[in-house]
C-alpha beads as a LAMMPS data file, in Angstrom:
LAMMPS data file: protein, C-alpha beads

243 atoms
242 bonds

1 atom types
1 bond types

-500.0 500.0 xlo xhi
-500.0 500.0 ylo yhi
-500.0 500.0 zlo zhi

Masses

1 110.0

Atoms # bond

1 1 1 306.553 429.938 399.128
2 1 1 303.260 429.049 400.851
3 1 1 302.308 429.519 404.498
4 1 1 303.181 425.906 405.452
5 1 1 306.569 426.035 403.760
6 1 1 307.329 429.394 405.368
7 1 1 306.504 428.137 408.839
8 1 1 308.252 424.781 408.568
9 1 1 311.473 426.263 407.193
10 1 1 311.614 429.165 409.683
11 1 1 314.303 428.592 412.311
12 1 1 314.489 432.019 413.941
13 1 1 312.915 432.396 417.354
14 1 1 312.279 436.142 416.873
15 1 1 310.173 435.736 413.745
16 1 1 308.247 432.951 415.464
17 1 1 307.417 435.111 418.496
18 1 1 306.464 438.204 416.476
19 1 1 303.728 436.306 414.611
20 1 1 303.192 433.574 417.152
21 1 1 299.388 433.463 417.044
22 1 1 299.252 433.525 413.248
23 1 1 301.878 430.842 412.760
24 1 1 300.436 428.494 415.369
25 1 1 297.088 428.669 413.606
26 1 1 298.744 427.962 410.266
27 1 1 300.898 425.177 411.793
28 1 1 297.776 423.394 412.940
29 1 1 296.324 423.698 409.447
30 1 1 299.577 422.409 407.912
31 1 1 299.417 419.268 410.052
32 1 1 295.711 418.505 409.720
33 1 1 295.589 419.158 405.990
34 1 1 298.026 416.317 405.294
35 1 1 295.166 413.837 405.841
36 1 1 291.656 415.281 405.300
37 1 1 289.374 415.109 408.327
38 1 1 287.243 411.970 408.491
39 1 1 289.505 409.976 406.208
40 1 1 290.748 406.696 407.642
41 1 1 293.492 404.465 406.349
42 1 1 294.901 401.069 407.240
43 1 1 298.304 399.480 406.863
44 1 1 297.877 396.080 405.213
45 1 1 299.332 393.005 406.862
46 1 1 302.462 391.627 405.263
47 1 1 302.338 388.172 403.703
48 1 1 304.826 385.400 404.379
49 1 1 305.997 385.367 400.750
50 1 1 306.646 389.117 400.928
51 1 1 308.795 388.676 404.025
52 1 1 310.800 385.928 402.339
53 1 1 311.296 388.118 399.293
54 1 1 312.557 391.023 401.418
55 1 1 314.946 388.767 403.347
56 1 1 316.306 387.322 400.102
57 1 1 317.276 390.840 398.994
58 1 1 319.280 391.710 402.118
59 1 1 322.703 393.182 401.365
60 1 1 325.106 390.857 403.110
61 1 1 327.872 393.483 403.219
62 1 1 325.960 395.550 405.774
63 1 1 326.982 395.633 409.441
64 1 1 325.143 393.704 412.168
65 1 1 322.436 395.254 414.307
66 1 1 322.230 395.412 418.091
67 1 1 321.429 391.692 418.177
68 1 1 324.868 390.957 416.631
69 1 1 323.238 388.787 413.931
70 1 1 324.610 389.711 410.523
71 1 1 322.481 389.980 407.366
72 1 1 324.380 387.060 405.821
73 1 1 323.052 384.670 408.453
74 1 1 319.556 386.186 408.380
75 1 1 319.461 385.719 404.611
76 1 1 320.830 382.210 404.933
77 1 1 318.128 381.344 407.509
78 1 1 315.295 383.227 405.813
79 1 1 313.063 380.160 405.433
80 1 1 313.191 379.493 409.173
81 1 1 312.992 383.143 410.285
82 1 1 310.343 384.456 407.882
83 1 1 307.249 383.100 409.735
84 1 1 308.317 384.666 413.067
85 1 1 309.289 387.979 411.459
86 1 1 305.977 388.087 409.583
87 1 1 304.079 387.476 412.824
88 1 1 305.949 390.241 414.685
89 1 1 305.394 392.780 411.897
90 1 1 301.691 392.020 411.665
91 1 1 301.302 392.115 415.451
92 1 1 302.929 395.549 415.458
93 1 1 300.486 396.752 412.777
94 1 1 297.503 395.249 414.604
95 1 1 298.340 396.828 417.970
96 1 1 299.716 400.070 416.561
97 1 1 302.893 399.705 418.609
98 1 1 306.410 399.641 417.195
99 1 1 308.918 397.827 419.497
100 1 1 311.266 400.300 421.187
101 1 1 314.331 398.121 420.604
102 1 1 313.746 398.176 416.849
103 1 1 313.989 401.975 416.856
104 1 1 317.652 401.676 417.790
105 1 1 320.518 401.052 415.414
106 1 1 324.194 400.233 415.724
107 1 1 326.561 401.875 413.274
108 1 1 329.815 399.987 412.717
109 1 1 332.389 401.160 410.175
110 1 1 333.746 398.252 408.142
111 1 1 336.624 397.854 405.733
112 1 1 335.191 397.891 402.187
113 1 1 338.197 397.557 399.877
114 1 1 340.896 394.925 399.513
115 1 1 341.237 391.783 401.622
116 1 1 339.892 391.901 405.149
117 1 1 342.589 390.667 407.490
118 1 1 344.324 391.392 410.767
119 1 1 346.868 394.218 411.082
120 1 1 350.551 393.484 410.696
121 1 1 351.970 391.456 413.622
122 1 1 348.489 390.304 414.647
123 1 1 347.487 386.636 414.230
124 1 1 344.020 385.827 412.940
125 1 1 341.884 383.046 414.375
126 1 1 338.130 382.806 413.755
127 1 1 336.604 386.250 414.206
128 1 1 339.511 387.593 416.246
129 1 1 343.041 388.898 415.850
130 1 1 345.717 388.358 418.520
131 1 1 348.841 390.349 419.332
132 1 1 351.557 388.796 421.508
133 1 1 354.520 390.880 422.711
134 1 1 356.948 389.000 424.938
135 1 1 359.446 391.887 425.161
136 1 1 356.897 394.195 426.830
137 1 1 356.027 393.273 430.439
138 1 1 353.218 395.040 432.287
139 1 1 350.894 394.519 435.230
140 1 1 347.212 393.708 434.612
141 1 1 345.901 397.290 434.561
142 1 1 348.623 398.564 432.247
143 1 1 348.242 395.524 429.991
144 1 1 344.551 396.314 429.562
145 1 1 345.370 399.976 428.897
146 1 1 347.988 399.049 426.318
147 1 1 345.627 396.663 424.497
148 1 1 342.981 399.391 424.308
149 1 1 345.573 401.771 422.863
150 1 1 346.167 399.184 420.125
151 1 1 342.465 399.086 419.262
152 1 1 341.762 395.875 421.152
153 1 1 341.362 394.492 424.663
154 1 1 343.055 392.046 426.999
155 1 1 342.521 388.620 425.441
156 1 1 339.596 386.437 426.474
157 1 1 339.796 382.656 426.112
158 1 1 336.365 381.068 426.320
159 1 1 336.633 377.668 424.613
160 1 1 339.068 374.826 423.967
161 1 1 339.865 375.837 420.374
162 1 1 340.799 379.373 421.416
163 1 1 342.798 377.970 424.347
164 1 1 344.856 375.794 421.990
165 1 1 345.477 378.750 419.675
166 1 1 346.642 381.011 422.510
167 1 1 348.841 378.264 423.891
168 1 1 350.547 377.975 420.514
169 1 1 351.252 381.743 420.440
170 1 1 352.622 382.472 423.901
171 1 1 356.075 381.534 425.181
172 1 1 355.445 382.475 428.818
173 1 1 352.508 383.043 431.138
174 1 1 350.274 386.032 430.305
175 1 1 347.329 387.840 431.837
176 1 1 343.850 387.266 430.446
177 1 1 341.014 389.772 430.459
178 1 1 339.253 388.296 433.471
179 1 1 339.080 389.435 437.109
180 1 1 337.489 388.420 440.373
181 1 1 334.680 390.847 441.224
182 1 1 333.018 390.246 444.594
183 1 1 333.779 386.548 444.478
184 1 1 332.817 386.009 440.831
185 1 1 335.238 385.693 437.921
186 1 1 334.086 387.816 434.979
187 1 1 335.542 388.534 431.551
188 1 1 335.944 392.311 431.538
189 1 1 335.080 392.983 427.880
190 1 1 332.242 390.526 427.221
191 1 1 331.008 390.713 430.854
192 1 1 330.457 386.936 430.862
193 1 1 331.133 384.887 433.982
194 1 1 333.962 382.371 434.172
195 1 1 332.503 379.590 436.282
196 1 1 334.623 377.804 438.866
197 1 1 333.788 374.438 437.268
198 1 1 334.973 375.547 433.816
199 1 1 337.240 372.880 432.330
200 1 1 339.853 375.483 431.367
201 1 1 340.889 375.944 435.008
202 1 1 344.012 374.088 436.089
203 1 1 342.904 371.372 438.561
204 1 1 342.827 372.821 442.075
205 1 1 342.606 376.425 440.841
206 1 1 341.792 379.141 441.728
207 1 1 343.754 378.704 444.921
208 1 1 345.698 381.861 445.849
209 1 1 342.767 384.190 446.500
210 1 1 344.173 386.567 443.874
211 1 1 342.037 388.853 441.708
212 1 1 343.508 388.379 438.203
213 1 1 343.722 385.492 435.743
214 1 1 346.705 384.100 433.865
215 1 1 347.384 381.291 431.455
216 1 1 350.646 379.387 431.346
217 1 1 352.389 377.991 428.291
218 1 1 351.316 374.354 428.153
219 1 1 348.953 374.770 431.117
220 1 1 345.498 376.143 431.865
221 1 1 344.051 378.997 433.941
222 1 1 345.062 379.973 437.442
223 1 1 344.675 383.072 439.586
224 1 1 347.513 385.504 440.201
225 1 1 348.136 388.864 441.824
226 1 1 347.394 391.708 439.421
227 1 1 350.637 393.536 440.222
228 1 1 352.860 390.910 438.569
229 1 1 354.587 391.912 435.322
230 1 1 353.882 389.712 432.309
231 1 1 354.145 389.724 428.498
232 1 1 351.175 391.170 426.618
233 1 1 348.422 389.254 424.820
234 1 1 345.780 391.462 423.168
235 1 1 342.724 390.561 421.133
236 1 1 340.537 392.486 418.732
237 1 1 337.525 391.493 416.670
238 1 1 338.014 391.405 412.909
239 1 1 335.296 392.449 410.452
240 1 1 334.061 390.216 407.627
241 1 1 332.263 391.089 404.408
242 1 1 330.256 388.281 402.795
243 1 1 329.707 388.552 399.050

Bonds

1 1 1 2
2 1 2 3
3 1 3 4
4 1 4 5
5 1 5 6
6 1 6 7
7 1 7 8
8 1 8 9
9 1 9 10
10 1 10 11
11 1 11 12
12 1 12 13
13 1 13 14
14 1 14 15
15 1 15 16
16 1 16 17
17 1 17 18
18 1 18 19
19 1 19 20
20 1 20 21
21 1 21 22
22 1 22 23
23 1 23 24
24 1 24 25
25 1 25 26
26 1 26 27
27 1 27 28
28 1 28 29
29 1 29 30
30 1 30 31
31 1 31 32
32 1 32 33
33 1 33 34
34 1 34 35
35 1 35 36
36 1 36 37
37 1 37 38
38 1 38 39
39 1 39 40
40 1 40 41
41 1 41 42
42 1 42 43
43 1 43 44
44 1 44 45
45 1 45 46
46 1 46 47
47 1 47 48
48 1 48 49
49 1 49 50
50 1 50 51
51 1 51 52
52 1 52 53
53 1 53 54
54 1 54 55
55 1 55 56
56 1 56 57
57 1 57 58
58 1 58 59
59 1 59 60
60 1 60 61
61 1 61 62
62 1 62 63
63 1 63 64
64 1 64 65
65 1 65 66
66 1 66 67
67 1 67 68
68 1 68 69
69 1 69 70
70 1 70 71
71 1 71 72
72 1 72 73
73 1 73 74
74 1 74 75
75 1 75 76
76 1 76 77
77 1 77 78
78 1 78 79
79 1 79 80
80 1 80 81
81 1 81 82
82 1 82 83
83 1 83 84
84 1 84 85
85 1 85 86
86 1 86 87
87 1 87 88
88 1 88 89
89 1 89 90
90 1 90 91
91 1 91 92
92 1 92 93
93 1 93 94
94 1 94 95
95 1 95 96
96 1 96 97
97 1 97 98
98 1 98 99
99 1 99 100
100 1 100 101
101 1 101 102
102 1 102 103
103 1 103 104
104 1 104 105
105 1 105 106
106 1 106 107
107 1 107 108
108 1 108 109
109 1 109 110
110 1 110 111
111 1 111 112
112 1 112 113
113 1 113 114
114 1 114 115
115 1 115 116
116 1 116 117
117 1 117 118
118 1 118 119
119 1 119 120
120 1 120 121
121 1 121 122
122 1 122 123
123 1 123 124
124 1 124 125
125 1 125 126
126 1 126 127
127 1 127 128
128 1 128 129
129 1 129 130
130 1 130 131
131 1 131 132
132 1 132 133
133 1 133 134
134 1 134 135
135 1 135 136
136 1 136 137
137 1 137 138
138 1 138 139
139 1 139 140
140 1 140 141
141 1 141 142
142 1 142 143
143 1 143 144
144 1 144 145
145 1 145 146
146 1 146 147
147 1 147 148
148 1 148 149
149 1 149 150
150 1 150 151
151 1 151 152
152 1 152 153
153 1 153 154
154 1 154 155
155 1 155 156
156 1 156 157
157 1 157 158
158 1 158 159
159 1 159 160
160 1 160 161
161 1 161 162
162 1 162 163
163 1 163 164
164 1 164 165
165 1 165 166
166 1 166 167
167 1 167 168
168 1 168 169
169 1 169 170
170 1 170 171
171 1 171 172
172 1 172 173
173 1 173 174
174 1 174 175
175 1 175 176
176 1 176 177
177 1 177 178
178 1 178 179
179 1 179 180
180 1 180 181
181 1 181 182
182 1 182 183
183 1 183 184
184 1 184 185
185 1 185 186
186 1 186 187
187 1 187 188
188 1 188 189
189 1 189 190
190 1 190 191
191 1 191 192
192 1 192 193
193 1 193 194
194 1 194 195
195 1 195 196
196 1 196 197
197 1 197 198
198 1 198 199
199 1 199 200
200 1 200 201
201 1 201 202
202 1 202 203
203 1 203 204
204 1 204 205
205 1 205 206
206 1 206 207
207 1 207 208
208 1 208 209
209 1 209 210
210 1 210 211
211 1 211 212
212 1 212 213
213 1 213 214
214 1 214 215
215 1 215 216
216 1 216 217
217 1 217 218
218 1 218 219
219 1 219 220
220 1 220 221
221 1 221 222
222 1 222 223
223 1 223 224
224 1 224 225
225 1 225 226
226 1 226 227
227 1 227 228
228 1 228 229
229 1 229 230
230 1 230 231
231 1 231 232
232 1 232 233
233 1 233 234
234 1 234 235
235 1 235 236
236 1 236 237
237 1 237 238
238 1 238 239
239 1 239 240
240 1 240 241
241 1 241 242
242 1 242 243
């Protein structure tokens, strides 16, 4: 084994200290000898056709990144995205700066075998699964805790289609995953604001000055005290694999 290999594979502090001067000298030589002094190199700019080719080869079964945009949709939109991606890559090469956000990655385990679906007793709608238990009655805090224990969260209803689905599931009023924080209503999982002019509010609501949100069977949102006991409605996000 050569000097470089010996130094780079040595993990013991004692051996490093005992020959510190010698190894530091050799370490410097190991690093500088990778590229001979005076030699310059450049990274060529990427061409638009090359970007399109790379996007067309994306594996659509891979998980999404931090931007929550899956490879299936990137591949599907490659013609529209390729010019911008090409520009960003070439700008990074030109300035010698790699964007910090692109150094991060999100690792999400996904189900790889069989049919992707919701667990037993959960109802699937869009990208979500819903669990309704009308025999279990809890206050808001304990409902949230129970939903988390089931691998989900207290349900969030953010559009008319989801509202109609939830209304078809429940048989009584239930809490939703939204609370009043310092005068603003916010969904606790997505952290999005529920505006007071949202059409899903029952006319005249919120009116009680309460801190939690409920939805009635056949009705829309209204505020309610968090200590009330209500049936449970949980939600969890399902995973999809596109072939």
